N, C-alpha and C positions, 0 to 999 in steps of 0.2 A: 744789158740793162742800160737804161738812161743814167747819165751821171746824176747822182742825187747827194744831197747834204741833208743831215738830220740835226735838228735844233730842238731845244726846249722851246715849246710853244709860248711860255711866258715871255721869252726874249724876242718873240716875233708876233706881238698882239695884233698888229695890222693884218695878219693872215686869218684872224678868227673868222671873219665872214665867209672866206673861201673854204676853210675847214668846215664850217657848218653846212654849207652847200654840198660839199662832198659827202658829209655824213648823211644828209637827207637823201641824196641820190643813190648813195651806196647801199642803203637799206630799203630803197623804195619797191624792190621786187622780192622782198623776203617774206612777205605776209604780215610783217609787224605793224602794229598801229603806233608804235613809238617813233619818234622823230620824223613825223609826217609833215611838219611845217618848219619853216625857217626859223621861227621863234623858239620852238622847242629844241631845235638843233644848236642855236646860239646860246641857249641856257645850258645845255649839255656840255658844250665846249668850254664856256666860261667856268662851269663848275669843276672842270678838270684842272683848273689852276689854283685850287685851294692847297694849303699846306700839306705837304707830305705825299701828295699824288705825283705820278710821273705822266707827263703830257708831252709827247714828241711829235714833231712835224717833219716830213720829208718834203723837200723842195727841190725843184729842178734848177739848173743854172740860171734860168730867166726868172727865178724866185716865185714861179707858179707852184702851187701846193700840189703834191703827188699823192700824199696819204698822211694818216694820223693815228697814233697809238696812245691810249692812256690807261692808267690802272692805279690801284690804291693798295695799301698794305692790309693784310688781315693777320690774325692770330699772332700777336705781338711781333709783327714784322717778319716772321718766318716764311710766311706765304703771301704772295701778292696776287691780286685779281686783275687780270688783263680785261678791262671793262669794254674797251672798244678798239678794234683795229679795222681800219677801212682804207681803201685805195681808190683813187680816181678811176672810174669805170674804164675809161679809155686806155689806162696805164696798167690794167691787171695782167698778170702773168708775165711780168717783166723784171721780177725780183724785188719790187719795192716792198711788198708785204713782208717778204723774208727778211729784208734789210731792217725794216721797222721793228719786227718782232725780235730779231737779234739784237738790236740796239736797247729795245725795252728790257730784255733779259739782263743785258750787261748793266743797266742802271739798277735793276732789282739786286744783282749781286753786290754792286757798289754800296747799296743800302742795307746790306746784311741779310737779304732774302735767300732762302733755300729753294723755294718752290714758286711756280706759277700755276694758278688755277684760272679757268675760264668756263664760261657756259656759252654754248653755241646752240641757239634755238632752231627748232624746226617747226615754223608756223605755216608752211605751205607744202608739206608733203615731199620735200626734197630728200628725205632719207626713208628707209624702210620702217622707221619708228613713228613717222608722222602718219596722221589721219587714221590711226588704228587705236584700239584699246589695249594698252600694254599691261594691264592687270590681268590676272592675278600674279604674274611672274614677270615683272619689268626686265630682270637681268637676263632671262633667257632671250628676250628680243634684242637686248643690248648686245650680247655676244654674237648675234647674227646680223648686225647692222650693215645695211648696204646704201650706197650713194645712188639716189635716183635722179639727181638734178643739180649737180655742182654745188652741193652743200660744202661749207668750209671745213667740216671735220677732218676730210682727207688732207687738206693743206696742213692742219696742225699735226697730223700724224707724221707727215713727211718732215716736219720740224722737230720731231722727237716727243710729241705729246701723246699721252696714252689716254684712252676713254676710261673714265673712272667712275661714271655713275650717270644715271638719268633721273629726271623729275617728270613723271608722266603729267599730262595735262597742265603743265606749268603755265601755259599761256592760253589755256582753254582746252576743251576736249580734243584729244588727238593732236595736241601741240606740245611736244615735250621740250625740255631743255636738256641737252646733252653735256655732261660735265667732262672736262679734260684737264689733266695736270701734267706737269713736267718738273723733275728734280733738276736744279741748275748745278749743284755741286755736292 
């Protein structure tokens, strides 16, 4: 793994444009219509700096941005939602996502959180849940989920997350949101 340091993005505001570009590029092949423009991404990154959110940036020794994670508290602070985890495309599969996720989880624990929740959309048929009608029994499909194209749910499973639900058609017909959770302590 490249040598990395992880900081609060609020302490490294000059990196916001680079984080926004990594966000745009990182989701450009997922089928989402979110974060398609630099302006949308800049707003998303700036919104991560509001009170009570966790916004962490991984940087290399040369201060280039390697990845970003952010999230917010839910349910009276007992559960936190990981809203975004993205790694620079050229730096994927080098442990940066794992380091950012571990760092985020540690911050959640320090803030009194017990669980992390996330949604990982399938908007372009990268799982066996995408591009099909999950009704009338979404849970039977969920129990037999398969990864068809580098969908991140397997990354999260390797980090101890469990698939805990699915919202069929969350992003349009045949585009579900897959819910995952992890108990931290």
